[in-house]
mmCIF entry with sequence, helices, sheets and N, C-alpha, C, O atoms, coordinates in Angstrom:
data_MODEL
# 
_entry.id   MODEL 
# 
_entity.id                         1 
_entity.type                       polymer 
_entity.pdbx_number_of_molecules   1 
# 
_entity_poly.entity_id                      1 
_entity_poly.type                           'polypeptide(L)' 
_entity_poly.nstd_linkage                   no 
_entity_poly.nstd_monomer                   no 
_entity_poly.pdbx_seq_one_letter_code       
;(UNK)(UNK)(UNK)(UNK)(UNK)(UNK)(UNK)(UNK)(UNK)(UNK)(UNK)(UNK)(UNK)(UNK)(UNK)(UNK)
(UNK)(UNK)(UNK)(UNK)(UNK)(UNK)(UNK)(UNK)(UNK)(UNK)(UNK)(UNK)(UNK)(UNK)(UNK)(UNK)
(UNK)(UNK)(UNK)(UNK)(UNK)(UNK)(UNK)(UNK)(UNK)(UNK)(UNK)(UNK)(UNK)(UNK)
;
_entity_poly.pdbx_seq_one_letter_code_can   XXXXXXXXXXXXXXXXXXXXXXXXXXXXXXXXXXXXXXXXXXXXXX 
_entity_poly.pdbx_strand_id                 A 
# 
loop_
_entity_poly_seq.entity_id 
_entity_poly_seq.num 
_entity_poly_seq.mon_id 
_entity_poly_seq.hetero 
1 1  UNK n 
1 2  UNK n 
1 3  UNK n 
1 4  UNK n 
1 5  UNK n 
1 6  UNK n 
1 7  UNK n 
1 8  UNK n 
1 9  UNK n 
1 10 UNK n 
1 11 UNK n 
1 12 UNK n 
1 13 UNK n 
1 14 UNK n 
1 15 UNK n 
1 16 UNK n 
1 17 UNK n 
1 18 UNK n 
1 19 UNK n 
1 20 UNK n 
1 21 UNK n 
1 22 UNK n 
1 23 UNK n 
1 24 UNK n 
1 25 UNK n 
1 26 UNK n 
1 27 UNK n 
1 28 UNK n 
1 29 UNK n 
1 30 UNK n 
1 31 UNK n 
1 32 UNK n 
1 33 UNK n 
1 34 UNK n 
1 35 UNK n 
1 36 UNK n 
1 37 UNK n 
1 38 UNK n 
1 39 UNK n 
1 40 UNK n 
1 41 UNK n 
1 42 UNK n 
1 43 UNK n 
1 44 UNK n 
1 45 UNK n 
1 46 UNK n 
# 
_struct_asym.id          A 
_struct_asym.entity_id   1 
# 
loop_
_struct_conf.conf_type_id 
_struct_conf.id 
_struct_conf.pdbx_PDB_helix_id 
_struct_conf.beg_label_comp_id 
_struct_conf.beg_label_asym_id 
_struct_conf.beg_label_seq_id 
_struct_conf.pdbx_beg_PDB_ins_code 
_struct_conf.end_label_comp_id 
_struct_conf.end_label_asym_id 
_struct_conf.end_label_seq_id 
_struct_conf.pdbx_end_PDB_ins_code 
_struct_conf.beg_auth_comp_id 
_struct_conf.beg_auth_asym_id 
_struct_conf.beg_auth_seq_id 
_struct_conf.end_auth_comp_id 
_struct_conf.end_auth_asym_id 
_struct_conf.end_auth_seq_id 
_struct_conf.pdbx_PDB_helix_class 
_struct_conf.details 
_struct_conf.pdbx_PDB_helix_length 
HELX_P HELX_P1 AA1 UNK A 19 ? UNK A 23 ? UNK A 19 UNK A 23 1 ? 5  
HELX_P HELX_P2 AA2 UNK A 27 ? UNK A 38 ? UNK A 27 UNK A 38 1 ? 12 
# 
_struct_conf_type.id          HELX_P 
_struct_conf_type.criteria    ? 
_struct_conf_type.reference   ? 
# 
_struct_sheet.id               AA1 
_struct_sheet.type             ? 
_struct_sheet.number_strands   2 
_struct_sheet.details          ? 
# 
_struct_sheet_order.sheet_id     AA1 
_struct_sheet_order.range_id_1   1 
_struct_sheet_order.range_id_2   2 
_struct_sheet_order.offset       ? 
_struct_sheet_order.sense        parallel 
# 
loop_
_struct_sheet_range.sheet_id 
_struct_sheet_range.id 
_struct_sheet_range.beg_label_comp_id 
_struct_sheet_range.beg_label_asym_id 
_struct_sheet_range.beg_label_seq_id 
_struct_sheet_range.pdbx_beg_PDB_ins_code 
_struct_sheet_range.end_label_comp_id 
_struct_sheet_range.end_label_asym_id 
_struct_sheet_range.end_label_seq_id 
_struct_sheet_range.pdbx_end_PDB_ins_code 
_struct_sheet_range.beg_auth_comp_id 
_struct_sheet_range.beg_auth_asym_id 
_struct_sheet_range.beg_auth_seq_id 
_struct_sheet_range.end_auth_comp_id 
_struct_sheet_range.end_auth_asym_id 
_struct_sheet_range.end_auth_seq_id 
AA1 1 UNK A 16 ? UNK A 18 ? UNK A 16 UNK A 18 
AA1 2 UNK A 43 ? UNK A 45 ? UNK A 43 UNK A 45 
# 
loop_
_atom_site.group_PDB 
_atom_site.id 
_atom_site.type_symbol 
_atom_site.label_atom_id 
_atom_site.label_alt_id 
_atom_site.label_comp_id 
_atom_site.label_asym_id 
_atom_site.label_entity_id 
_atom_site.label_seq_id 
_atom_site.pdbx_PDB_ins_code 
_atom_site.Cartn_x 
_atom_site.Cartn_y 
_atom_site.Cartn_z 
_atom_site.occupancy 
_atom_site.B_iso_or_equiv 
_atom_site.pdbx_formal_charge 
_atom_site.auth_seq_id 
_atom_site.auth_comp_id 
_atom_site.auth_asym_id 
_atom_site.auth_atom_id 
_atom_site.pdbx_PDB_model_num 
ATOM 1   N N  . UNK A 1 1  ? 0.833  -1.175 0.000   1.00 0.00 ? 1  UNK A N  1 
ATOM 2   C CA . UNK A 1 1  ? 0.000  0.000  0.000   1.00 0.00 ? 1  UNK A CA 1 
ATOM 3   C C  . UNK A 1 1  ? 0.882  1.244  0.000   1.00 0.00 ? 1  UNK A C  1 
ATOM 4   O O  . UNK A 1 1  ? 1.890  1.288  0.706   1.00 0.00 ? 1  UNK A O  1 
ATOM 5   N N  . UNK A 1 2  ? 0.517  2.239  -0.774  1.00 0.00 ? 2  UNK A N  1 
ATOM 6   C CA . UNK A 1 2  ? 1.310  3.458  -0.905  1.00 0.00 ? 2  UNK A CA 1 
ATOM 7   C C  . UNK A 1 2  ? 1.177  4.334  0.330   1.00 0.00 ? 2  UNK A C  1 
ATOM 8   O O  . UNK A 1 2  ? 0.117  4.416  0.951   1.00 0.00 ? 2  UNK A O  1 
ATOM 9   N N  . UNK A 1 3  ? 2.288  4.986  0.669   1.00 0.00 ? 3  UNK A N  1 
ATOM 10  C CA . UNK A 1 3  ? 2.272  5.897  1.803   1.00 0.00 ? 3  UNK A CA 1 
ATOM 11  C C  . UNK A 1 3  ? 1.642  7.219  1.400   1.00 0.00 ? 3  UNK A C  1 
ATOM 12  O O  . UNK A 1 3  ? 1.780  7.662  0.260   1.00 0.00 ? 3  UNK A O  1 
ATOM 13  N N  . UNK A 1 4  ? 0.957  7.839  2.332   1.00 0.00 ? 4  UNK A N  1 
ATOM 14  C CA . UNK A 1 4  ? 0.353  9.142  2.064   1.00 0.00 ? 4  UNK A CA 1 
ATOM 15  C C  . UNK A 1 4  ? 1.370  10.235 2.364   1.00 0.00 ? 4  UNK A C  1 
ATOM 16  O O  . UNK A 1 4  ? 2.176  10.118 3.286   1.00 0.00 ? 4  UNK A O  1 
ATOM 17  N N  . UNK A 1 5  ? 1.318  11.296 1.571   1.00 0.00 ? 5  UNK A N  1 
ATOM 18  C CA . UNK A 1 5  ? 2.200  12.432 1.817   1.00 0.00 ? 5  UNK A CA 1 
ATOM 19  C C  . UNK A 1 5  ? 1.630  13.285 2.940   1.00 0.00 ? 5  UNK A C  1 
ATOM 20  O O  . UNK A 1 5  ? 0.420  13.333 3.157   1.00 0.00 ? 5  UNK A O  1 
ATOM 21  N N  . UNK A 1 6  ? 2.511  13.940 3.631   1.00 0.00 ? 6  UNK A N  1 
ATOM 22  C CA . UNK A 1 6  ? 2.081  14.870 4.660   1.00 0.00 ? 6  UNK A CA 1 
ATOM 23  C C  . UNK A 1 6  ? 1.435  16.073 3.996   1.00 0.00 ? 6  UNK A C  1 
ATOM 24  O O  . UNK A 1 6  ? 1.998  16.632 3.055   1.00 0.00 ? 6  UNK A O  1 
ATOM 25  N N  . UNK A 1 7  ? 0.292  16.473 4.458   1.00 0.00 ? 7  UNK A N  1 
ATOM 26  C CA . UNK A 1 7  ? -0.421 17.562 3.816   1.00 0.00 ? 7  UNK A CA 1 
ATOM 27  C C  . UNK A 1 7  ? 0.266  18.907 4.024   1.00 0.00 ? 7  UNK A C  1 
ATOM 28  O O  . UNK A 1 7  ? 0.062  19.819 3.223   1.00 0.00 ? 7  UNK A O  1 
ATOM 29  N N  . UNK A 1 8  ? 1.072  19.060 5.071   1.00 0.00 ? 8  UNK A N  1 
ATOM 30  C CA . UNK A 1 8  ? 1.721  20.325 5.362   1.00 0.00 ? 8  UNK A CA 1 
ATOM 31  C C  . UNK A 1 8  ? 3.051  20.518 4.656   1.00 0.00 ? 8  UNK A C  1 
ATOM 32  O O  . UNK A 1 8  ? 3.670  21.572 4.796   1.00 0.00 ? 8  UNK A O  1 
ATOM 33  N N  . UNK A 1 9  ? 3.505  19.521 3.896   1.00 0.00 ? 9  UNK A N  1 
ATOM 34  C CA . UNK A 1 9  ? 4.798  19.614 3.235   1.00 0.00 ? 9  UNK A CA 1 
ATOM 35  C C  . UNK A 1 9  ? 4.685  20.437 1.962   1.00 0.00 ? 9  UNK A C  1 
ATOM 36  O O  . UNK A 1 9  ? 3.832  20.163 1.119   1.00 0.00 ? 9  UNK A O  1 
ATOM 37  N N  . UNK A 1 10 ? 5.547  21.451 1.817   1.00 0.00 ? 10 UNK A N  1 
ATOM 38  C CA . UNK A 1 10 ? 5.565  22.267 0.618   1.00 0.00 ? 10 UNK A CA 1 
ATOM 39  C C  . UNK A 1 10 ? 6.978  22.284 0.047   1.00 0.00 ? 10 UNK A C  1 
ATOM 40  O O  . UNK A 1 10 ? 7.959  22.322 0.790   1.00 0.00 ? 10 UNK A O  1 
ATOM 41  N N  . UNK A 1 11 ? 7.071  22.258 -1.264  1.00 0.00 ? 11 UNK A N  1 
ATOM 42  C CA . UNK A 1 11 ? 8.364  22.317 -1.934  1.00 0.00 ? 11 UNK A CA 1 
ATOM 43  C C  . UNK A 1 11 ? 8.847  23.766 -1.919  1.00 0.00 ? 11 UNK A C  1 
ATOM 44  O O  . UNK A 1 11 ? 8.088  24.662 -2.289  1.00 0.00 ? 11 UNK A O  1 
ATOM 45  N N  . UNK A 1 12 ? 10.080 24.018 -1.504  1.00 0.00 ? 12 UNK A N  1 
ATOM 46  C CA . UNK A 1 12 ? 10.583 25.404 -1.493  1.00 0.00 ? 12 UNK A CA 1 
ATOM 47  C C  . UNK A 1 12 ? 10.732 25.945 -2.911  1.00 0.00 ? 12 UNK A C  1 
ATOM 48  O O  . UNK A 1 12 ? 10.955 25.191 -3.858  1.00 0.00 ? 12 UNK A O  1 
ATOM 49  N N  . UNK A 1 13 ? 10.605 27.265 -3.040  1.00 0.00 ? 13 UNK A N  1 
ATOM 50  C CA . UNK A 1 13 ? 10.754 27.905 -4.339  1.00 0.00 ? 13 UNK A CA 1 
ATOM 51  C C  . UNK A 1 13 ? 12.211 27.872 -4.771  1.00 0.00 ? 13 UNK A C  1 
ATOM 52  O O  . UNK A 1 13 ? 13.124 27.932 -3.948  1.00 0.00 ? 13 UNK A O  1 
ATOM 53  N N  . UNK A 1 14 ? 12.403 27.775 -6.058  1.00 0.00 ? 14 UNK A N  1 
ATOM 54  C CA . UNK A 1 14 ? 13.757 27.745 -6.617  1.00 0.00 ? 14 UNK A CA 1 
ATOM 55  C C  . UNK A 1 14 ? 14.306 29.167 -6.626  1.00 0.00 ? 14 UNK A C  1 
ATOM 56  O O  . UNK A 1 14 ? 13.710 30.058 -7.232  1.00 0.00 ? 14 UNK A O  1 
ATOM 57  N N  . UNK A 1 15 ? 15.430 29.385 -5.964  1.00 0.00 ? 15 UNK A N  1 
ATOM 58  C CA . UNK A 1 15 ? 16.016 30.721 -5.887  1.00 0.00 ? 15 UNK A CA 1 
ATOM 59  C C  . UNK A 1 15 ? 17.376 30.805 -6.571  1.00 0.00 ? 15 UNK A C  1 
ATOM 60  O O  . UNK A 1 15 ? 17.872 31.905 -6.813  1.00 0.00 ? 15 UNK A O  1 
ATOM 61  N N  . UNK A 1 16 ? 17.981 29.675 -6.883  1.00 0.00 ? 16 UNK A N  1 
ATOM 62  C CA . UNK A 1 16 ? 19.266 29.654 -7.588  1.00 0.00 ? 16 UNK A CA 1 
ATOM 63  C C  . UNK A 1 16 ? 19.054 29.019 -8.952  1.00 0.00 ? 16 UNK A C  1 
ATOM 64  O O  . UNK A 1 16 ? 18.496 27.927 -9.062  1.00 0.00 ? 16 UNK A O  1 
ATOM 65  N N  . UNK A 1 17 ? 19.502 29.710 -9.982  1.00 0.00 ? 17 UNK A N  1 
ATOM 66  C CA . UNK A 1 17 ? 19.283 29.258 -11.350 1.00 0.00 ? 17 UNK A CA 1 
ATOM 67  C C  . UNK A 1 17 ? 20.612 29.032 -12.050 1.00 0.00 ? 17 UNK A C  1 
ATOM 68  O O  . UNK A 1 17 ? 21.543 29.823 -11.900 1.00 0.00 ? 17 UNK A O  1 
ATOM 69  N N  . UNK A 1 18 ? 20.699 27.962 -12.808 1.00 0.00 ? 18 UNK A N  1 
ATOM 70  C CA . UNK A 1 18 ? 21.862 27.676 -13.628 1.00 0.00 ? 18 UNK A CA 1 
ATOM 71  C C  . UNK A 1 18 ? 21.583 28.218 -15.028 1.00 0.00 ? 18 UNK A C  1 
ATOM 72  O O  . UNK A 1 18 ? 20.432 28.247 -15.463 1.00 0.00 ? 18 UNK A O  1 
ATOM 73  N N  . UNK A 1 19 ? 22.611 28.641 -15.725 1.00 0.00 ? 19 UNK A N  1 
ATOM 74  C CA . UNK A 1 19 ? 22.441 29.228 -17.051 1.00 0.00 ? 19 UNK A CA 1 
ATOM 75  C C  . UNK A 1 19 ? 21.716 28.290 -18.012 1.00 0.00 ? 19 UNK A C  1 
ATOM 76  O O  . UNK A 1 19 ? 20.919 28.739 -18.835 1.00 0.00 ? 19 UNK A O  1 
ATOM 77  N N  . UNK A 1 20 ? 21.988 26.996 -17.913 1.00 0.00 ? 20 UNK A N  1 
ATOM 78  C CA . UNK A 1 20 ? 21.361 26.032 -18.812 1.00 0.00 ? 20 UNK A CA 1 
ATOM 79  C C  . UNK A 1 20 ? 19.875 25.870 -18.512 1.00 0.00 ? 20 UNK A C  1 
ATOM 80  O O  . UNK A 1 20 ? 19.092 25.630 -19.430 1.00 0.00 ? 20 UNK A O  1 
ATOM 81  N N  . UNK A 1 21 ? 19.471 25.995 -17.257 1.00 0.00 ? 21 UNK A N  1 
ATOM 82  C CA . UNK A 1 21 ? 18.052 25.860 -16.936 1.00 0.00 ? 21 UNK A CA 1 
ATOM 83  C C  . UNK A 1 21 ? 17.252 27.067 -17.411 1.00 0.00 ? 21 UNK A C  1 
ATOM 84  O O  . UNK A 1 21 ? 16.056 26.948 -17.676 1.00 0.00 ? 21 UNK A O  1 
ATOM 85  N N  . UNK A 1 22 ? 17.894 28.226 -17.522 1.00 0.00 ? 22 UNK A N  1 
ATOM 86  C CA . UNK A 1 22 ? 17.204 29.415 -18.043 1.00 0.00 ? 22 UNK A CA 1 
ATOM 87  C C  . UNK A 1 22 ? 16.884 29.270 -19.525 1.00 0.00 ? 22 UNK A C  1 
ATOM 88  O O  . UNK A 1 22 ? 15.919 29.864 -20.007 1.00 0.00 ? 22 UNK A O  1 
ATOM 89  N N  . UNK A 1 23 ? 17.670 28.496 -20.248 1.00 0.00 ? 23 UNK A N  1 
ATOM 90  C CA . UNK A 1 23 ? 17.449 28.322 -21.685 1.00 0.00 ? 23 UNK A CA 1 
ATOM 91  C C  . UNK A 1 23 ? 16.170 27.563 -21.988 1.00 0.00 ? 23 UNK A C  1 
ATOM 92  O O  . UNK A 1 23 ? 15.600 27.727 -23.067 1.00 0.00 ? 23 UNK A O  1 
ATOM 93  N N  . UNK A 1 24 ? 15.711 26.742 -21.068 1.00 0.00 ? 24 UNK A N  1 
ATOM 94  C CA . UNK A 1 24 ? 14.545 25.895 -21.315 1.00 0.00 ? 24 UNK A CA 1 
ATOM 95  C C  . UNK A 1 24 ? 13.219 26.550 -20.932 1.00 0.00 ? 24 UNK A C  1 
ATOM 96  O O  . UNK A 1 24 ? 12.163 25.956 -21.148 1.00 0.00 ? 24 UNK A O  1 
ATOM 97  N N  . UNK A 1 25 ? 13.249 27.748 -20.374 1.00 0.00 ? 25 UNK A N  1 
ATOM 98  C CA . UNK A 1 25 ? 12.026 28.400 -19.930 1.00 0.00 ? 25 UNK A CA 1 
ATOM 99  C C  . UNK A 1 25 ? 11.292 29.057 -21.089 1.00 0.00 ? 25 UNK A C  1 
ATOM 100 O O  . UNK A 1 25 ? 11.897 29.461 -22.082 1.00 0.00 ? 25 UNK A O  1 
ATOM 101 N N  . UNK A 1 26 ? 9.961  29.156 -20.939 1.00 0.00 ? 26 UNK A N  1 
ATOM 102 C CA . UNK A 1 26 ? 9.221  29.925 -21.946 1.00 0.00 ? 26 UNK A CA 1 
ATOM 103 C C  . UNK A 1 26 ? 9.491  31.407 -21.701 1.00 0.00 ? 26 UNK A C  1 
ATOM 104 O O  . UNK A 1 26 ? 10.036 31.772 -20.659 1.00 0.00 ? 26 UNK A O  1 
ATOM 105 N N  . UNK A 1 27 ? 9.122  32.247 -22.633 1.00 0.00 ? 27 UNK A N  1 
ATOM 106 C CA . UNK A 1 27 ? 9.526  33.662 -22.586 1.00 0.00 ? 27 UNK A CA 1 
ATOM 107 C C  . UNK A 1 27 ? 8.961  34.400 -21.378 1.00 0.00 ? 27 UNK A C  1 
ATOM 108 O O  . UNK A 1 27 ? 9.660  35.232 -20.798 1.00 0.00 ? 27 UNK A O  1 
ATOM 109 N N  . UNK A 1 28 ? 7.720  34.125 -20.980 1.00 0.00 ? 28 UNK A N  1 
ATOM 110 C CA . UNK A 1 28 ? 7.127  34.821 -19.828 1.00 0.00 ? 28 UNK A CA 1 
ATOM 111 C C  . UNK A 1 28 ? 7.848  34.466 -18.532 1.00 0.00 ? 28 UNK A C  1 
ATOM 112 O O  . UNK A 1 28 ? 8.165  35.347 -17.733 1.00 0.00 ? 28 UNK A O  1 
ATOM 113 N N  . UNK A 1 29 ? 8.103  33.195 -18.326 1.00 0.00 ? 29 UNK A N  1 
ATOM 114 C CA . UNK A 1 29 ? 8.794  32.743 -17.122 1.00 0.00 ? 29 UNK A CA 1 
ATOM 115 C C  . UNK A 1 29 ? 10.234 33.262 -17.105 1.00 0.00 ? 29 UNK A C  1 
ATOM 116 O O  . UNK A 1 29 ? 10.746 33.637 -16.051 1.00 0.00 ? 29 UNK A O  1 
ATOM 117 N N  . UNK A 1 30 ? 10.883 33.284 -18.266 1.00 0.00 ? 30 UNK A N  1 
ATOM 118 C CA . UNK A 1 30 ? 12.251 33.769 -18.375 1.00 0.00 ? 30 UNK A CA 1 
ATOM 119 C C  . UNK A 1 30 ? 12.337 35.236 -17.947 1.00 0.00 ? 30 UNK A C  1 
ATOM 120 O O  . UNK A 1 30 ? 13.248 35.613 -17.210 1.00 0.00 ? 30 UNK A O  1 
ATOM 121 N N  . UNK A 1 31 ? 11.396 36.059 -18.402 1.00 0.00 ? 31 UNK A N  1 
ATOM 122 C CA . UNK A 1 31 ? 11.392 37.479 -18.048 1.00 0.00 ? 31 UNK A CA 1 
ATOM 123 C C  . UNK A 1 31 ? 11.210 37.664 -16.549 1.00 0.00 ? 31 UNK A C  1 
ATOM 124 O O  . UNK A 1 31 ? 11.875 38.507 -15.948 1.00 0.00 ? 31 UNK A O  1 
ATOM 125 N N  . UNK A 1 32 ? 10.322 36.892 -15.937 1.00 0.00 ? 32 UNK A N  1 
ATOM 126 C CA . UNK A 1 32 ? 10.099 36.993 -14.486 1.00 0.00 ? 32 UNK A CA 1 
ATOM 127 C C  . UNK A 1 32 ? 11.362 36.624 -13.710 1.00 0.00 ? 32 UNK A C  1 
ATOM 128 O O  . UNK A 1 32 ? 11.729 37.295 -12.745 1.00 0.00 ? 32 UNK A O  1 
ATOM 129 N N  . UNK A 1 33 ? 12.016 35.560 -14.140 1.00 0.00 ? 33 UNK A N  1 
ATOM 130 C CA . UNK A 1 33 ? 13.227 35.095 -13.452 1.00 0.00 ? 33 UNK A CA 1 
ATOM 131 C C  . UNK A 1 33 ? 14.353 36.112 -13.602 1.00 0.00 ? 33 UNK A C  1 
ATOM 132 O O  . UNK A 1 33 ? 15.042 36.422 -12.630 1.00 0.00 ? 33 UNK A O  1 
ATOM 133 N N  . UNK A 1 34 ? 14.544 36.631 -14.804 1.00 0.00 ? 34 UNK A N  1 
ATOM 134 C CA . UNK A 1 34 ? 15.627 37.590 -15.042 1.00 0.00 ? 34 UNK A CA 1 
ATOM 135 C C  . UNK A 1 34 ? 15.385 38.877 -14.255 1.00 0.00 ? 34 UNK A C  1 
ATOM 136 O O  . UNK A 1 34 ? 16.332 39.459 -13.726 1.00 0.00 ? 34 UNK A O  1 
ATOM 137 N N  . UNK A 1 35 ? 14.150 39.323 -14.170 1.00 0.00 ? 35 UNK A N  1 
ATOM 138 C CA . UNK A 1 35 ? 13.851 40.516 -13.370 1.00 0.00 ? 35 UNK A CA 1 
ATOM 139 C C  . UNK A 1 35 ? 14.197 40.309 -11.903 1.00 0.00 ? 35 UNK A C  1 
ATOM 140 O O  . UNK A 1 35 ? 14.731 41.216 -11.264 1.00 0.00 ? 35 UNK A O  1 
ATOM 141 N N  . UNK A 1 36 ? 13.906 39.140 -11.361 1.00 0.00 ? 36 UNK A N  1 
ATOM 142 C CA . UNK A 1 36 ? 14.253 38.860 -9.963  1.00 0.00 ? 36 UNK A CA 1 
ATOM 143 C C  . UNK A 1 36 ? 15.756 38.731 -9.774  1.00 0.00 ? 36 UNK A C  1 
ATOM 144 O O  . UNK A 1 36 ? 16.283 39.086 -8.719  1.00 0.00 ? 36 UNK A O  1 
ATOM 145 N N  . UNK A 1 37 ? 16.446 38.229 -10.784 1.00 0.00 ? 37 UNK A N  1 
ATOM 146 C CA . UNK A 1 37 ? 17.908 38.147 -10.711 1.00 0.00 ? 37 UNK A CA 1 
ATOM 147 C C  . UNK A 1 37 ? 18.506 39.549 -10.715 1.00 0.00 ? 37 UNK A C  1 
ATOM 148 O O  . UNK A 1 37 ? 19.441 39.830 -9.966  1.00 0.00 ? 37 UNK A O  1 
ATOM 149 N N  . UNK A 1 38 ? 17.969 40.429 -11.557 1.00 0.00 ? 38 UNK A N  1 
ATOM 150 C CA . UNK A 1 38 ? 18.480 41.799 -11.623 1.00 0.00 ? 38 UNK A CA 1 
ATOM 151 C C  . UNK A 1 38 ? 18.206 42.579 -10.338 1.00 0.00 ? 38 UNK A C  1 
ATOM 152 O O  . UNK A 1 38 ? 18.985 43.457 -9.967  1.00 0.00 ? 38 UNK A O  1 
ATOM 153 N N  . UNK A 1 39 ? 17.104 42.262 -9.661  1.00 0.00 ? 39 UNK A N  1 
ATOM 154 C CA . UNK A 1 39 ? 16.797 42.900 -8.374  1.00 0.00 ? 39 UNK A CA 1 
ATOM 155 C C  . UNK A 1 39 ? 17.529 42.225 -7.211  1.00 0.00 ? 39 UNK A C  1 
ATOM 156 O O  . UNK A 1 39 ? 17.349 42.599 -6.052  1.00 0.00 ? 39 UNK A O  1 
ATOM 157 N N  . UNK A 1 40 ? 18.346 41.237 -7.531  1.00 0.00 ? 40 UNK A N  1 
ATOM 158 C CA . UNK A 1 40 ? 19.157 40.478 -6.575  1.00 0.00 ? 40 UNK A CA 1 
ATOM 159 C C  . UNK A 1 40 ? 18.321 39.717 -5.549  1.00 0.00 ? 40 UNK A C  1 
ATOM 160 O O  . UNK A 1 40 ? 18.769 39.486 -4.426  1.00 0.00 ? 40 UNK A O  1 
ATOM 161 N N  . UNK A 1 41 ? 17.104 39.327 -5.937  1.00 0.00 ? 41 UNK A N  1 
ATOM 162 C CA . UNK A 1 41 ? 16.290 38.468 -5.078  1.00 0.00 ? 41 UNK A CA 1 
ATOM 163 C C  . UNK A 1 41 ? 16.713 37.016 -5.270  1.00 0.00 ? 41 UNK A C  1 
ATOM 164 O O  . UNK A 1 41 ? 16.697 36.226 -4.327  1.00 0.00 ? 41 UNK A O  1 
ATOM 165 N N  . UNK A 1 42 ? 17.088 36.674 -6.496  1.00 0.00 ? 42 UNK A N  1 
ATOM 166 C CA . UNK A 1 42 ? 17.565 35.343 -6.828  1.00 0.00 ? 42 UNK A CA 1 
ATOM 167 C C  . UNK A 1 42 ? 18.970 35.452 -7.376  1.00 0.00 ? 42 UNK A C  1 
ATOM 168 O O  . UNK A 1 42 ? 19.443 36.552 -7.662  1.00 0.00 ? 42 UNK A O  1 
ATOM 169 N N  . UNK A 1 43 ? 19.654 34.307 -7.528  1.00 0.00 ? 43 UNK A N  1 
ATOM 170 C CA . UNK A 1 43 ? 21.017 34.348 -8.027  1.00 0.00 ? 43 UNK A CA 1 
ATOM 171 C C  . UNK A 1 43 ? 21.230 33.298 -9.114  1.00 0.00 ? 43 UNK A C  1 
ATOM 172 O O  . UNK A 1 43 ? 20.495 32.317 -9.222  1.00 0.00 ? 43 UNK A O  1 
ATOM 173 N N  . UNK A 1 44 ? 22.267 33.545 -9.914  1.00 0.00 ? 44 UNK A N  1 
ATOM 174 C CA . UNK A 1 44 ? 22.631 32.644 -11.009 1.00 0.00 ? 44 UNK A CA 1 
ATOM 175 C C  . UNK A 1 44 ? 23.852 31.859 -10.582 1.00 0.00 ? 44 UNK A C  1 
ATOM 176 O O  . UNK A 1 44 ? 24.822 32.416 -10.069 1.00 0.00 ? 44 UNK A O  1 
ATOM 177 N N  . UNK A 1 45 ? 23.791 30.561 -10.800 1.00 0.00 ? 45 UNK A N  1 
ATOM 178 C CA . UNK A 1 45 ? 24.924 29.673 -10.522 1.00 0.00 ? 45 UNK A CA 1 
ATOM 179 C C  . UNK A 1 45 ? 25.680 29.484 -11.824 1.00 0.00 ? 45 UNK A C  1 
ATOM 180 O O  . UNK A 1 45 ? 25.081 29.171 -12.853 1.00 0.00 ? 45 UNK A O  1 
ATOM 181 N N  . UNK A 1 46 ? 26.982 29.669 -11.784 1.00 0.00 ? 46 UNK A N  1 
ATOM 182 C CA . UNK A 1 46 ? 27.787 29.527 -13.008 1.00 0.00 ? 46 UNK A CA 1 
ATOM 183 C C  . UNK A 1 46 ? 28.315 28.132 -13.154 1.00 0.00 ? 46 UNK A C  1 
ATOM 184 O O  . UNK A 1 46 ? 29.011 27.834 -14.124 1.00 0.00 ? 46 UNK A O  1 
# 
């Protein structure tokens, strides 16, 4: 029998982005991510 997940568990938001993962985003998501990177809320991993 499968185990049930805890209802209170939430996946944390991604705050560090690799250059290769930015290439796979659609244009709207890419713009949102780049704006947050420029405001230094998120960071890019080289």
